[in-house]
N, CA, C and O atoms as a GROMACS GRO file, in nm:
protein
  552
    1MET      N    1   4.905   2.732   8.652
    1MET     CA    2   4.764   2.701   8.652
    1MET      C    3   4.687   2.825   8.613
    1MET      O    4   4.691   2.928   8.681
    2LYS      N    5   4.616   2.814   8.503
    2LYS     CA    6   4.536   2.925   8.453
    2LYS      C    7   4.393   2.908   8.501
    2LYS      O    8   4.338   2.799   8.506
    3LEU      N    9   4.335   3.024   8.538
    3LEU     CA   10   4.194   3.026   8.578
    3LEU      C   11   4.110   3.075   8.461
    3LEU      O   12   4.148   3.167   8.389
    4SER      N   13   3.999   3.014   8.445
    4SER     CA   14   3.910   3.058   8.338
    4SER      C   15   3.848   3.192   8.374
    4SER      O   16   3.849   3.234   8.490
    5LYS      N   17   3.796   3.257   8.274
    5LYS     CA   18   3.732   3.387   8.295
    5LYS      C   19   3.617   3.376   8.394
    5LYS      O   20   3.599   3.464   8.477
    6GLU      N   21   3.539   3.269   8.386
    6GLU     CA   22   3.425   3.248   8.477
    6GLU      C   23   3.472   3.233   8.622
    6GLU      O   24   3.411   3.287   8.714
    7LYS      N   25   3.582   3.158   8.643
    7LYS     CA   26   3.637   3.138   8.777
    7LYS      C   27   3.688   3.270   8.835
    7LYS      O   28   3.670   3.298   8.954
    8LYS      N   29   3.753   3.351   8.750
    8LYS     CA   30   3.802   3.481   8.795
    8LYS      C   31   3.686   3.570   8.837
    8LYS      O   32   3.694   3.638   8.940
    9ILE      N   33   3.580   3.571   8.760
    9ILE     CA   34   3.462   3.652   8.794
    9ILE      C   35   3.399   3.601   8.923
    9ILE      O   36   3.359   3.680   9.007
   10GLU      N   37   3.391   3.469   8.938
   10GLU     CA   38   3.334   3.410   9.060
   10GLU      C   39   3.417   3.447   9.183
   10GLU      O   40   3.360   3.483   9.286
   11LEU      N   41   3.549   3.438   9.174
   11LEU     CA   42   3.636   3.477   9.286
   11LEU      C   43   3.624   3.626   9.317
   11LEU      O   44   3.624   3.665   9.433
   12PHE      N   45   3.614   3.708   9.213
   12PHE     CA   46   3.598   3.852   9.233
   12PHE      C   47   3.467   3.882   9.308
   12PHE      O   48   3.466   3.964   9.399
   13ILE      N   49   3.359   3.817   9.269
   13ILE     CA   50   3.229   3.840   9.334
   13ILE      C   51   3.234   3.795   9.480
   13ILE      O   52   3.181   3.863   9.568
   14ILE      N   53   3.297   3.682   9.507
   14ILE     CA   54   3.310   3.633   9.646
   14ILE      C   55   3.393   3.731   9.728
   14ILE      O   56   3.356   3.764   9.841
   15LEU      N   57   3.503   3.778   9.674
   15LEU     CA   58   3.589   3.875   9.743
   15LEU      C   59   3.514   4.006   9.768
   15LEU      O   60   3.525   4.063   9.877
   16LEU      N   61   3.440   4.053   9.671
   16LEU     CA   62   3.362   4.176   9.686
   16LEU      C   63   3.255   4.160   9.792
   16LEU      O   64   3.235   4.249   9.875
   17ALA      N   65   3.186   4.046   9.792
   17ALA     CA   66   3.082   4.020   9.892
   17ALA      C   67   3.141   4.015  10.032
   17ALA      O   68   3.083   4.069  10.126
   18CYS      N   69   3.257   3.951  10.047
   18CYS     CA   70   3.324   3.945  10.179
   18CYS      C   71   3.364   4.084  10.225
   18CYS      O   72   3.350   4.117  10.343
   19THR      N   73   3.415   4.166  10.136
   19THR     CA   74   3.455   4.303  10.170
   19THR      C   75   3.334   4.384  10.216
   19THR      O   76   3.343   4.458  10.315
   20ILE      N   77   3.223   4.371  10.147
   20ILE     CA   78   3.101   4.444  10.185
   20ILE      C   79   3.051   4.398  10.321
   20ILE      O   80   3.013   4.480  10.404
   21ILE      N   81   3.051   4.268  10.346
   21ILE     CA   82   3.005   4.214  10.475
   21ILE      C   83   3.093   4.264  10.588
   21ILE      O   84   3.041   4.303  10.693
   22VAL      N   85   3.224   4.264  10.571
   22VAL     CA   86   3.316   4.312  10.674
   22VAL      C   87   3.294   4.462  10.698
   22VAL      O   88   3.293   4.505  10.814
   23ALA      N   89   3.275   4.539  10.593
   23ALA     CA   90   3.252   4.683  10.608
   23ALA      C   91   3.123   4.709  10.684
   23ALA      O   92   3.119   4.798  10.770
   24ILE      N   93   3.018   4.636  10.655
   24ILE     CA   94   2.890   4.652  10.726
   24ILE      C   95   2.906   4.614  10.872
   24ILE      O   96   2.857   4.685  10.960
   25PHE      N   97   2.974   4.504  10.900
   25PHE     CA   98   2.995   4.460  11.037
   25PHE      C   99   3.072   4.564  11.117
   25PHE      O  100   3.035   4.595  11.230
   26ILE      N  101   3.178   4.617  11.059
   26ILE     CA  102   3.257   4.720  11.128
   26ILE      C  103   3.173   4.844  11.152
   26ILE      O  104   3.183   4.905  11.259
   27ASN      N  105   3.092   4.884  11.056
   27ASN     CA  106   3.009   5.004  11.070
   27ASN      C  107   2.905   4.986  11.180
   27ASN      O  108   2.880   5.080  11.256
   28PHE      N  109   2.843   4.870  11.191
   28PHE     CA  110   2.741   4.848  11.294
   28PHE      C  111   2.802   4.836  11.432
   28PHE      O  112   2.730   4.852  11.531
   29LYS      N  113   2.930   4.808  11.444
   29LYS     CA  114   2.995   4.795  11.574
   29LYS      C  115   3.032   4.932  11.631
   29LYS      O  116   3.075   4.942  11.745
   30ASN      N  117   3.014   5.036  11.552
   30ASN     CA  118   3.050   5.170  11.599
   30ASN      C  119   2.937   5.231  11.682
   30ASN      O  120   2.827   5.178  11.690
   31LEU      N  121   2.970   5.342  11.741
   31LEU     CA  122   2.875   5.422  11.816
   31LEU      C  123   2.843   5.542  11.728
   31LEU      O  124   2.932   5.616  11.688
   32HIS      N  125   2.715   5.563  11.698
   32HIS     CA  126   2.670   5.671  11.611
   32HIS      C  127   2.589   5.770  11.694
   32HIS      O  128   2.493   5.731  11.761
   33ILE      N  129   2.628   5.898  11.690
   33ILE     CA  130   2.561   5.999  11.772
   33ILE      C  131   2.528   6.121  11.688
   33ILE      O  132   2.610   6.169  11.609
   34LYS      N  133   2.407   6.171  11.707
   34LYS     CA  134   2.359   6.292  11.640
   34LYS      C  135   2.329   6.395  11.748
   34LYS      O  136   2.278   6.360  11.854
   35PHE      N  137   2.360   6.522  11.720
   35PHE     CA  138   2.340   6.629  11.817
   35PHE      C  139   2.246   6.736  11.762
   35PHE      O  140   2.251   6.770  11.643
   36TYR      N  141   2.160   6.789  11.849
   36TYR     CA  142   2.074   6.903  11.818
   36TYR      C  143   2.114   7.019  11.907
   36TYR      O  144   2.137   7.001  12.027
   37ASN      N  145   2.124   7.138  11.850
   37ASN     CA  146   2.156   7.258  11.926
   37ASN      C  147   2.027   7.316  11.982
   37ASN      O  148   1.948   7.375  11.909
   38LYS      N  149   2.006   7.299  12.112
   38LYS     CA  150   1.888   7.352  12.179
   38LYS      C  151   1.926   7.459  12.282
   38LYS      O  152   1.857   7.477  12.383
   39THR      N  153   2.036   7.529  12.255
   39THR     CA  154   2.084   7.631  12.349
   39THR      C  155   2.013   7.764  12.332
   39THR      O  156   2.013   7.847  12.424
   40GLY      N  157   1.951   7.785  12.217
   40GLY     CA  158   1.891   7.915  12.189
   40GLY      C  159   1.988   8.010  12.122
   40GLY      O  160   1.952   8.123  12.090
   41GLU      N  161   2.112   7.965  12.100
   41GLU     CA  162   2.214   8.049  12.038
   41GLU      C  163   2.300   7.966  11.944
   41GLU      O  164   2.303   7.843  11.953
   42ASN      N  165   2.370   8.033  11.853
   42ASN     CA  166   2.466   7.966  11.766
   42ASN      C  167   2.589   7.927  11.847
   42ASN      O  168   2.629   8.000  11.938
   43ILE      N  169   2.648   7.813  11.814
   43ILE     CA  170   2.770   7.768  11.882
   43ILE      C  171   2.880   7.758  11.776
   43ILE      O  172   2.862   7.693  11.673
   44ASN      N  173   2.994   7.820  11.803
   44ASN     CA  174   3.111   7.810  11.715
   44ASN      C  175   3.214   7.719  11.782
   44ASN      O  176   3.216   7.707  11.904
   45SER      N  177   3.298   7.657  11.702
   45SER     CA  178   3.408   7.573  11.750
   45SER      C  179   3.359   7.468  11.850
   45SER      O  180   3.426   7.442  11.951
   46LEU      N  181   3.245   7.409  11.823
   46LEU     CA  182   3.189   7.308  11.913
   46LEU      C  183   3.274   7.182  11.910
   46LEU      O  184   3.307   7.130  11.803
   47VAL      N  185   3.310   7.134  12.029
   47VAL     CA  186   3.385   7.010  12.044
   47VAL      C  187   3.310   6.922  12.143
   47VAL      O  188   3.279   6.965  12.254
   48VAL      N  189   3.280   6.797  12.102
   48VAL     CA  190   3.213   6.702  12.189
   48VAL      C  191   3.297   6.575  12.194
   48VAL      O  192   3.324   6.514  12.091
   49ALA      N  193   3.339   6.537  12.314
   49ALA     CA  194   3.418   6.415  12.335
   49ALA      C  195   3.543   6.413  12.247
   49ALA      O  196   3.578   6.309  12.191
   50GLY      N  197   3.609   6.527  12.236
   50GLY     CA  198   3.733   6.535  12.159
   50GLY      C  199   3.715   6.544  12.010
   50GLY      O  200   3.815   6.548  11.937
   51THR      N  201   3.592   6.547  11.961
   51THR     CA  202   3.566   6.556  11.817
   51THR      C  203   3.517   6.697  11.782
   51THR      O  204   3.417   6.744  11.836
   52LEU      N  205   3.588   6.763  11.693
   52LEU     CA  206   3.548   6.897  11.648
   52LEU      C  207   3.427   6.886  11.558
   52LEU      O  208   3.432   6.821  11.453
   53ILE      N  209   3.319   6.948  11.599
   53ILE     CA  210   3.197   6.951  11.520
   53ILE      C  211   3.191   7.081  11.440
   53ILE      O  212   3.139   7.083  11.329
   54GLY      N  213   3.244   7.187  11.497
   54GLY     CA  214   3.249   7.315  11.428
   54GLY      C  215   3.133   7.404  11.464
   54GLY      O  216   3.094   7.412  11.580
   55HIS      N  217   3.076   7.472  11.363
   55HIS     CA  218   2.968   7.568  11.384
   55HIS      C  219   2.833   7.496  11.382
   55HIS      O  220   2.805   7.415  11.294
   56MET      N  221   2.750   7.528  11.481
   56MET     CA  222   2.612   7.476  11.483
   56MET      C  223   2.517   7.592  11.508
   56MET      O  224   2.524   7.659  11.611
   57LYS      N  225   2.429   7.614  11.412
   57LYS     CA  226   2.328   7.716  11.428
   57LYS      C  227   2.224   7.671  11.530
   57LYS      O  228   2.202   7.551  11.548
   58ASN      N  229   2.162   7.767  11.595
   58ASN     CA  230   2.055   7.736  11.689
   58ASN      C  231   1.945   7.658  11.618
   58ASN      O  232   1.900   7.696  11.510
   59GLY      N  233   1.902   7.548  11.679
   59GLY     CA  234   1.795   7.467  11.622
   59GLY      C  235   1.839   7.367  11.517
   59GLY      O  236   1.758   7.288  11.469
   60SER      N  237   1.967   7.370  11.480
   60SER     CA  238   2.015   7.278  11.377
   60SER      C  239   2.063   7.147  11.439
   60SER      O  240   2.072   7.134  11.561
   61SER      N  241   2.094   7.051  11.352
   61SER     CA  242   2.146   6.923  11.400
   61SER      C  243   2.262   6.880  11.312
   61SER      O  244   2.280   6.929  11.201
   62THR      N  245   2.340   6.787  11.364
   62THR     CA  246   2.449   6.728  11.288
   62THR      C  247   2.396   6.603  11.216
   62THR      O  248   2.283   6.562  11.240
   63GLU      N  249   2.476   6.546  11.131
   63GLU     CA  250   2.452   6.411  11.082
   63GLU      C  251   2.499   6.318  11.194
   63GLU      O  252   2.552   6.366  11.295
   64PHE      N  253   2.480   6.188  11.178
   64PHE     CA  254   2.534   6.096  11.277
   64PHE      C  255   2.686   6.099  11.268
   64PHE      O  256   2.743   6.092  11.159
   65ILE      N  257   2.751   6.108  11.384
   65ILE     CA  258   2.896   6.114  11.395
   65ILE      C  259   2.941   5.986  11.464
   65ILE      O  260   2.880   5.944  11.562
   66ASP      N  261   3.047   5.923  11.413
   66ASP     CA  262   3.098   5.800  11.473
   66ASP      C  263   3.196   5.830  11.586
   66ASP      O  264   3.285   5.914  11.572
   67TYR      N  265   3.178   5.761  11.697
   67TYR     CA  266   3.268   5.768  11.811
   67TYR      C  267   3.311   5.626  11.846
   67TYR      O  268   3.238   5.530  11.822
   68LYS      N  269   3.428   5.613  11.903
   68LYS     CA  270   3.472   5.483  11.953
   68LYS      C  271   3.402   5.450  12.083
   68LYS      O  272   3.363   5.335  12.106
   69GLU      N  273   3.386   5.551  12.169
   69GLU     CA  274   3.317   5.532  12.295
   69GLU      C  275   3.264   5.666  12.344
   69GLU      O  276   3.306   5.772  12.298
   70PHE      N  277   3.170   5.659  12.438
   70PHE     CA  278   3.108   5.780  12.490
   70PHE      C  279   3.078   5.758  12.638
   70PHE      O  280   3.030   5.651  12.677
   71LEU      N  281   3.107   5.858  12.720
   71LEU     CA  282   3.092   5.848  12.865
   71LEU      C  283   2.950   5.884  12.909
   71LEU      O  284   2.893   5.983  12.862
   72PHE      N  285   2.894   5.804  12.999
   72PHE     CA  286   2.763   5.828  13.058
   72PHE      C  287   2.776   5.825  13.210
   72PHE      O  288   2.865   5.760  13.265
   73ASP      N  289   2.686   5.895  13.276
   73ASP     CA  290   2.675   5.890  13.422
   73ASP      C  291   2.528   5.871  13.455
   73ASP      O  292   2.446   5.958  13.424
   74SER      N  293   2.495   5.760  13.516
   74SER     CA  294   2.356   5.726  13.551
   74SER      C  295   2.266   5.729  13.428
   74SER      O  296   2.150   5.768  13.437
   75GLY      N  297   2.320   5.689  13.313
   75GLY     CA  298   2.243   5.684  13.189
   75GLY      C  299   2.234   5.817  13.116
   75GLY      O  300   2.173   5.824  13.010
   76ILE      N  301   2.294   5.921  13.171
   76ILE     CA  302   2.292   6.056  13.109
   76ILE      C  303   2.430   6.081  13.048
   76ILE      O  304   2.531   6.055  13.113
   77PRO      N  305   2.437   6.132  12.924
   77PRO     CA  306   2.567   6.158  12.861
   77PRO      C  307   2.650   6.253  12.944
   77PRO      O  308   2.600   6.353  12.995
   78TYR      N  309   2.779   6.222  12.959
   78TYR     CA  310   2.866   6.301  13.046
   78TYR      C  311   3.002   6.328  12.981
   78TYR      O  312   3.102   6.335  13.051
   79GLU      N  313   3.006   6.341  12.851
   79GLU     CA  314   3.132   6.369  12.782
   79GLU      C  315   3.168   6.517  12.793
   79GLU      O  316   3.084   6.602  12.819
   80GLN      N  317   3.297   6.544  12.771
   80GLN     CA  318   3.344   6.681  12.768
   80GLN      C  319   3.285   6.752  12.647
   80GLN      O  320   3.284   6.698  12.536
   81ILE      N  321   3.235   6.872  12.668
   81ILE     CA  322   3.174   6.951  12.562
   81ILE      C  323   3.214   7.097  12.582
   81ILE      O  324   3.212   7.148  12.694
   82SER      N  325   3.250   7.164  12.473
   82SER     CA  326   3.286   7.306  12.480
   82SER      C  327   3.258   7.372  12.346
   82SER      O  328   3.247   7.305  12.244
   83GLY      N  329   3.248   7.503  12.350
   83GLY     CA  330   3.225   7.580  12.229
   83GLY      C  331   3.228   7.727  12.259
   83GLY      O  332   3.247   7.768  12.374
   84LEU      N  333   3.210   7.806  12.156
   84LEU     CA  334   3.206   7.951  12.171
   84LEU      C  335   3.064   7.999  12.144
   84LEU      O  336   3.006   7.971  12.039
   85ILE      N  337   3.009   8.072  12.240
   85ILE     CA  338   2.879   8.137  12.222
   85ILE      C  339   2.903   8.286  12.243
   85ILE      O  340   2.948   8.328  12.350
   86ASN      N  341   2.873   8.365  12.141
   86ASN     CA  342   2.899   8.509  12.143
   86ASN      C  343   3.046   8.537  12.176
   86ASN      O  344   3.076   8.626  12.256
   87ASN      N  345   3.136   8.459  12.115
   87ASN     CA  346   3.282   8.472  12.131
   87ASN      C  347   3.330   8.446  12.274
   87ASN      O  348   3.441   8.488  12.309
   88LYS      N  349   3.251   8.380  12.355
   88LYS     CA  350   3.291   8.344  12.491
   88LYS      C  351   3.295   8.193  12.501
   88LYS      O  352   3.201   8.124  12.462
   89LYS      N  353   3.407   8.141  12.555
   89LYS     CA  354   3.422   7.995  12.566
   89LYS      C  355   3.328   7.942  12.674
   89LYS      O  356   3.327   7.989  12.788
   90ILE      N  357   3.250   7.843  12.635
   90ILE     CA  358   3.154   7.778  12.725
   90ILE      C  359   3.195   7.631  12.736
   90ILE      O  360   3.221   7.566  12.634
   91GLU      N  361   3.201   7.579  12.858
   91GLU     CA  362   3.244   7.441  12.878
   91GLU      C  363   3.134   7.357  12.940
   91GLU      O  364   3.022   7.403  12.961
   92GLN      N  365   3.168   7.233  12.968
   92GLN     CA  366   3.074   7.135  13.022
   92GLN      C  367   3.024   7.174  13.160
   92GLN      O  368   3.098   7.226  13.243
   93PHE      N  369   2.896   7.147  13.182
   93PHE     CA  370   2.835   7.163  13.313
   93PHE      C  371   2.862   7.035  13.392
   93PHE      O  372   2.809   6.930  13.358
   94ASN      N  373   2.944   7.043  13.495
   94ASN     CA  374   2.979   6.926  13.576
   94ASN      C  375   2.875   6.909  13.686
   94ASN      O  376   2.891   6.961  13.797
   95TRP      N  377   2.769   6.836  13.656
   95TRP     CA  378   2.657   6.821  13.747
   95TRP      C  379   2.674   6.704  13.842
   95TRP      O  380   2.594   6.686  13.934
   96SER      N  381   2.777   6.622  13.821
   96SER     CA  382   2.797   6.505  13.906
   96SER      C  383   2.941   6.498  13.952
   96SER      O  384   3.033   6.506  13.870
   97ASP      N  385   2.961   6.486  14.082
   97ASP     CA  386   3.096   6.472  14.137
   97ASP      C  387   3.128   6.329  14.176
   97ASP      O  388   3.244   6.294  14.194
   98CYS      N  389   3.027   6.246  14.190
   98CYS     CA  390   3.044   6.112  14.245
   98CYS      C  391   3.117   6.019  14.150
   98CYS      O  392   3.227   5.974  14.181
   99GLY      N  393   3.059   5.988  14.038
   99GLY     CA  394   3.124   5.904  13.940
   99GLY      C  395   3.104   5.755  13.957
   99GLY      O  396   3.158   5.677  13.878
  100THR      N  397   3.028   5.712  14.058
  100THR     CA  398   3.011   5.567  14.078
  100THR      C  399   2.923   5.504  13.972
  100THR      O  400   2.930   5.383  13.951
  101GLU      N  401   2.841   5.583  13.905
  101GLU     CA  402   2.752   5.529  13.801
  101GLU      C  403   2.805   5.558  13.660
  101GLU      O  404   2.731   5.544  13.563
  102ARG      N  405   2.931   5.597  13.648
  102ARG     CA  406   2.986   5.629  13.517
  102ARG      C  407   3.024   5.502  13.442
  102ARG      O  408   3.079   5.407  13.499
  103ASN      N  409   2.995   5.501  13.313
  103ASN     CA  410   3.032   5.391  13.226
  103ASN      C  411   3.046   5.444  13.084
  103ASN      O  412   2.996   5.551  13.050
  104THR      N  413   3.114   5.367  13.001
  104THR     CA  414   3.129   5.405  12.861
  104THR      C  415   3.052   5.307  12.773
  104THR      O  416   3.046   5.188  12.801
  105GLU      N  417   2.996   5.361  12.667
  105GLU     CA  418   2.926   5.282  12.566
  105GLU      C  419   3.011   5.287  12.439
  105GLU      O  420   3.070   5.390  12.406
  106SER      N  421   3.015   5.176  12.367
  106SER     CA  422   3.093   5.173  12.244
  106SER      C  423   3.014   5.122  12.124
  106SER      O  424   3.069   5.107  12.015
  107GLU      N  425   2.885   5.095  12.143
  107GLU     CA  426   2.800   5.050  12.033
  107GLU      C  427   2.663   5.115  12.045
  107GLU      O  428   2.619   5.151  12.154
  108GLY      N  429   2.596   5.129  11.932
  108GLY     CA  430   2.459   5.179  11.931
  108GLY      C  431   2.447   5.313  11.862
  108GLY      O  432   2.544   5.368  11.809
  109SER      N  433   2.325   5.366  11.864
  109SER     CA  434   2.295   5.496  11.807
  109SER      C  435   2.222   5.579  11.911
  109SER      O  436   2.132   5.530  11.979
  110TYR      N  437   2.261   5.704  11.923
  110TYR     CA  438   2.201   5.795  12.020
  110TYR      C  439   2.175   5.929  11.953
  110TYR      O  440   2.244   5.968  11.858
  111ILE      N  441   2.074   6.000  12.004
  111ILE     CA  442   2.047   6.137  11.961
  111ILE      C  443   2.040   6.221  12.088
  111ILE      O  444   1.963   6.192  12.179
  112PHE      N  445   2.122   6.328  12.093
  112PHE     CA  446   2.130   6.413  12.210
  112PHE      C  447   2.100   6.558  12.175
  112PHE      O  448   2.127   6.604  12.064
  113ASP      N  449   2.046   6.629  12.273
  113ASP     CA  450   2.029   6.774  12.265
  113ASP      C  451   2.143   6.839  12.341
  113ASP      O  452   2.183   6.792  12.447
  114ILE      N  453   2.196   6.948  12.286
  114ILE     CA  454   2.295   7.030  12.355
  114ILE      C  455   2.216   7.145  12.416
  114ILE      O  456   2.148   7.220  12.346
  115LYS      N  457   2.226   7.159  12.549
  115LYS     CA  458   2.154   7.265  12.619
  115LYS      C  459   2.249   7.346  12.706
  115LYS      O  460   2.364   7.308  12.728
  116LYS      N  461   2.198   7.459  12.755
  116LYS     CA  462   2.274   7.548  12.843
  116LYS      C  463   2.220   7.540  12.985
  116LYS      O  464   2.102   7.514  13.007
  117ALA      N  465   2.310   7.562  13.079
  117ALA     CA  466   2.272   7.573  13.220
  117ALA      C  467   2.367   7.674  13.284
  117ALA      O  468   2.467   7.713  13.225
  118THR      N  469   2.334   7.715  13.404
  118THR     CA  470   2.419   7.805  13.481
  118THR      C  471   2.469   7.730  13.603
  118THR      O  472   2.390   7.672  13.677
  119ASP      N  473   2.601   7.732  13.624
  119ASP     CA  474   2.656   7.663  13.740
  119ASP      C  475   2.642   7.748  13.866
  119ASP      O  476   2.589   7.859  13.861
  120GLU      N  477   2.691   7.694  13.979
  120GLU     CA  478   2.676   7.763  14.108
  120GLU      C  479   2.753   7.895  14.115
  120GLU      O  480   2.726   7.977  14.203
  121LYS      N  481   2.848   7.916  14.024
  121LYS     CA  482   2.925   8.040  14.019
  121LYS      C  483   2.864   8.141  13.922
  121LYS      O  484   2.916   8.253  13.909
  122GLY      N  485   2.755   8.104  13.854
  122GLY     CA  486   2.690   8.192  13.760
  122GLY      C  487   2.744   8.183  13.618
  122GLY      O  488   2.707   8.263  13.532
  123ASN      N  489   2.830   8.086  13.592
  123ASN     CA  490   2.887   8.067  13.458
  123ASN      C  491   2.790   7.989  13.370
  123ASN      O  492   2.726   7.895  13.416
  124THR      N  493   2.781   8.028  13.244
  124THR     CA  494   2.702   7.953  13.148
  124THR      C  495   2.781   7.829  13.107
  124THR      O  496   2.900   7.838  13.076
  125CYS      N  497   2.715   7.714  13.106
  125CYS     CA  498   2.778   7.587  13.072
  125CYS      C  499   2.690   7.510  12.974
  125CYS      O  500   2.572   7.539  12.960
  126LEU      N  501   2.749   7.411  12.908
  126LEU     CA  502   2.678   7.324  12.815
  126LEU      C  503   2.663   7.185  12.875
  126LEU      O  504   2.748   7.141  12.952
  127TYR      N  505   2.556   7.116  12.840
  127TYR     CA  506   2.540   6.977  12.879
  127TYR      C  507   2.461   6.904  12.772
  127TYR      O  508   2.397   6.966  12.688
  128LEU      N  509   2.466   6.772  12.777
  128LEU     CA  510   2.396   6.686  12.683
  128LEU      C  511   2.284   6.612  12.754
  128LEU      O  512   2.297   6.574  12.870
  129ILE      N  513   2.174   6.592  12.682
  129ILE     CA  514   2.061   6.515  12.734
  129ILE      C  515   1.996   6.444  12.615
  129ILE      O  516   2.005   6.490  12.501
  130ALA      N  517   1.931   6.332  12.642
  130ALA     CA  518   1.862   6.259  12.535
  130ALA      C  519   1.767   6.354  12.462
  130ALA      O  520   1.707   6.442  12.523
  131HIS      N  521   1.755   6.335  12.331
  131HIS     CA  522   1.675   6.423  12.245
  131HIS      C  523   1.531   6.437  12.296
  131HIS      O  524   1.462   6.338  12.322
  132ASN      N  525   1.489   6.561  12.307
  132ASN     CA  526   1.354   6.599  12.351
  132ASN      C  527   1.319   6.549  12.492
  132ASN      O  528   1.202   6.527  12.522
  133LYS      N  529   1.420   6.532  12.577
  133LYS     CA  530   1.400   6.494  12.717
  133LYS      C  531   1.449   6.608  12.805
  133LYS      O  532   1.521   6.697  12.761
  134LYS      N  533   1.409   6.602  12.931
  134LYS     CA  534   1.457   6.699  13.029
  134LYS      C  535   1.547   6.628  13.128
  134LYS      O  536   1.529   6.510  13.158
  135ILE      N  537   1.645   6.703  13.180
  135ILE     CA  538   1.731   6.649  13.283
  135ILE      C  539   1.666   6.677  13.418
  135ILE      O  540   1.576   6.761  13.427
  136PHE      N  541   1.709   6.611  13.521
  136PHE     CA  542   1.640   6.613  13.650
  136PHE      C  543   1.626   6.750  13.713
  136PHE      O  544   1.537   6.767  13.796
  137TRP      N  545   1.708   6.851  13.679
  137TRP     CA  546   1.694   6.982  13.742
  137TRP      C  547   1.605   7.077  13.663
  137TRP      O  548   1.578   7.188  13.710
  138GLU      N  549   1.560   7.036  13.544
  138GLU     CA  550   1.475   7.126  13.463
  138GLU      C  551   1.332   7.124  13.513
  138GLU      O  552   1.246   7.193  13.458
   0.00000   0.00000   0.00000
């Protein structure tokens, strides 16, 4: 059974349209996150939620980065974050020990600021907060 040239073109267009629709659907089902460096310093070897972001200059931002899921505690981002500031490894500020309000998100778009804090031992730590917002201790 031979297909005419018009039928082949029609099938190709249908297949292409289906491929585009599936790609768009998969893309919208992802979690997209953008980060701003609000630490006041450059960060090297930045890693957020297991994803290497690399070097971030003070005041700069990333493009949107896709994640499968992201951890929150009481609506505040609570993923693991680490990097080098002035060649010293800085890790996540663990501000919550309870964990009863922790949940993961796997869809949507978020913009977060990366900020610095000092823990009870005097160590400099990093944490995430919604863009241009303050966390409860600021």
